[in-house]
Structures are given as structure tokens and as C-alpha cells.
C-alpha positions in Angstrom: 14.6 -129.1 -93.4 13.5 -126.7 -90.9 12.7 -128.3 -87.3 9.5 -128.5 -85.5 8.7 -128.3 -81.7 5.9 -129.8 -79.9 4.8 -130.3 -76.2 5.2 -134.1 -75.3 2.2 -136.4 -74.5 3.6 -138.0 -71.4 5.3 -135.0 -69.5 4.4 -131.7 -71.3 7.9 -130.9 -71.8 8.7 -129.1 -75.2 11.1 -130.8 -77.7 12.7 -129.9 -81.1 13.6 -131.7 -83.9 11.6 -133.0 -87.0 7.9 -134.0 -86.9 6.4 -137.1 -88.3 3.2 -138.8 -88.3 2.9 -142.8 -87.5 -0.4 -144.6 -87.4 -2.2 -141.1 -87.1 0.2 -140.6 -84.0 2.1 -137.4 -83.9 6.1 -137.4 -83.3 9.2 -135.4 -82.8 12.6 -136.7 -83.7 15.0 -135.1 -81.8 17.8 -133.9 -83.9 20.7 -136.0 -84.1 18.4 -139.1 -83.7 17.7 -139.4 -87.5 19.8 -140.0 -90.8 19.5 -138.4 -94.1 20.8 -139.6 -97.4 20.8 -137.8 -100.5 18.5 -135.0 -99.4 15.6 -138.0 -98.5 14.7 -138.4 -94.8 14.8 -141.9 -93.8 12.9 -143.1 -90.6 16.1 -145.1 -89.7 15.8 -144.1 -85.7 14.9 -146.6 -83.1 11.2 -146.5 -81.8 12.6 -145.0 -78.6 13.7 -141.6 -80.3 10.1 -141.2 -81.1 8.8 -138.5 -78.9 4.7 -138.5 -78.9 3.8 -134.9 -79.0 0.3 -133.0 -78.5 -0.6 -132.3 -81.9 -2.4 -128.8 -81.0 1.3 -128.0 -80.0 3.3 -128.7 -83.0 4.9 -125.6 -84.7 7.4 -125.1 -87.2 10.9 -122.8 -87.0 10.5 -119.6 -89.1 14.4 -119.8 -89.7 14.8 -116.4 -88.1 16.2 -115.1 -85.0 14.8 -112.1 -83.1 16.6 -109.0 -81.9 17.3 -109.7 -78.6 20.6 -111.2 -77.2 21.1 -112.7 -74.1 23.8 -115.0 -72.9 21.7 -118.0 -73.8 20.9 -116.8 -77.0 24.0 -114.4 -78.3 22.7 -114.4 -81.8 19.0 -114.1 -81.0 16.2 -116.4 -80.0 14.9 -118.6 -82.7 11.4 -117.4 -83.9 8.6 -120.2 -84.2 5.1 -120.2 -85.3 3.0 -119.5 -82.5 5.6 -117.0 -80.8 4.2 -113.9 -79.5 6.6 -110.9 -80.1 6.6 -107.3 -79.8 7.7 -105.0 -82.0 7.5 -101.2 -83.0 4.6 -100.5 -85.1 4.6 -96.5 -85.4 4.3 -93.6 -83.2 1.0 -94.5 -82.1 1.7 -98.1 -81.4 5.5 -98.0 -80.4 5.3 -101.6 -78.6 2.7 -103.7 -80.6 2.3 -107.4 -79.4 1.5 -110.0 -82.2 1.8 -113.9 -83.1 3.9 -115.3 -85.6 1.5 -117.4 -87.9 1.8 -119.5 -91.1 -0.4 -117.8 -93.8 -1.3 -121.2 -95.8 -2.6 -118.8 -98.7 0.5 -117.0 -99.2 2.8 -119.8 -98.1 4.8 -117.6 -95.8 5.1 -117.0 -91.9 3.4 -113.9 -90.9 3.0 -111.6 -88.0 0.0 -110.3 -86.8 -1.7 -108.0 -84.4 -4.8 -106.7 -83.4 -4.9 -103.0 -82.4 -7.0 -101.9 -79.3 -9.7 -100.3 -81.7 -10.7 -103.7 -83.4 -8.3 -103.7 -86.6 -5.4 -105.4 -87.4 -1.9 -105.4 -88.9 0.4 -108.3 -90.5 3.4 -108.2 -92.3 5.8 -111.2 -93.6 8.7 -111.9 -91.3 11.8 -110.6 -92.9 10.0 -108.4 -95.4 9.2 -104.7 -94.8 6.5 -103.0 -92.3 5.7 -99.3 -92.5 8.4 -98.9 -95.0 11.1 -100.1 -92.8 13.0 -103.1 -93.2 12.4 -105.9 -90.5 15.6 -107.6 -91.4 18.7 -106.3 -91.9 20.7 -109.5 -92.2 19.8 -113.1 -93.3 18.2 -114.8 -91.0 17.6 -112.4 -88.5 14.3 -110.0 -87.7 15.9 -106.8 -86.4 12.0 -105.6 -85.2 10.8 -108.8 -83.2 11.6 -109.7 -79.7 10.2 -112.8 -78.7 8.1 -112.6 -75.5 6.5 -115.9 -75.1 4.0 -117.9 -77.3 0.1 -118.9 -77.3 0.5 -122.2 -75.2 2.2 -121.1 -72.4 1.5 -117.3 -72.4 -1.7 -117.0 -74.1 -2.5 -113.8 -71.7 0.4 -111.9 -73.6 -2.1 -111.2 -76.6 -5.1 -110.0 -74.6 -6.2 -106.4 -74.8 -6.0 -104.0 -71.9 
């Protein structure tokens, strides 16, 4: 089960874990505060471990990591739905910014970008873009570099 993230209702802090809905309220159960038996998620958690989150900020992990290596993320930063990343597209757009989205029709995560001329491009994360593999190792996207997300840094997607 891939983790989710969301911003807490009470203080706006981002939390990561598993997403559940109780009485039409949205919660993240922090990792380590749940139990799982035989592959089934059991709500064997104390109510104190349910962190209420704003539904508009809930997103799922793609299971991939970006290409940038830092002290904090020596294997790459995790890529989440709603992240904004930059990648090389072609010689005309050497650094194109895009957003990670869930494609409901295709049931997969995609990277979507708008060109300055109004057109757009998208590709499946971890697959091919312009004939080049965007992933050379399982769990890694060698083209993406996460630079923000749509909640905290939406201005990164604005065309200049």
C-alpha cells in the first residue's frame, strides 16, 4: 500500500501515512501507527493517531524518486501526486516544468506540462519521453527533479 500525504486541518503541517475516511472526515494515519494482518488494513489505531487533513491537499506517493541527490534524500526525493518537477523535454524546451497527476482514465501517474505556445505534453512516469527512458532503475525517475508542489509553490507553473 503506497502512502499518502496531506496538510493537517489544525496547523497546516504536512503529514504522511495512510489515508482513511471516517464519518466523512479525512485522516492520515501516520506510518507506524497502524497494524496490518494478512494484507488487510485494520483500523486498530487509537483515535489520537488519526490526523485530520484537508481533502484538497491529499495526494498519493507515486512510488518513484527523482534524480536529485541531497543529504536529506541520498537516493532521490520521493515523487508525489501534485509535485511540480522540471525535466529536459527537447532542444526547444531544455527545462520544462510540469505537474505530477493521476490519470483516472489510464489508471497511472503522468507528468503534464504546458508549452508557452499553449500546447501541452504528458508522459507516464517511469516510461518513455521523446524516445528516451525516463527511468533506468526500478523506483527512480532519472528525468524528474522535484522543485515544489501545487499547494505551496503554485507560481512555479505560471508561464513567463
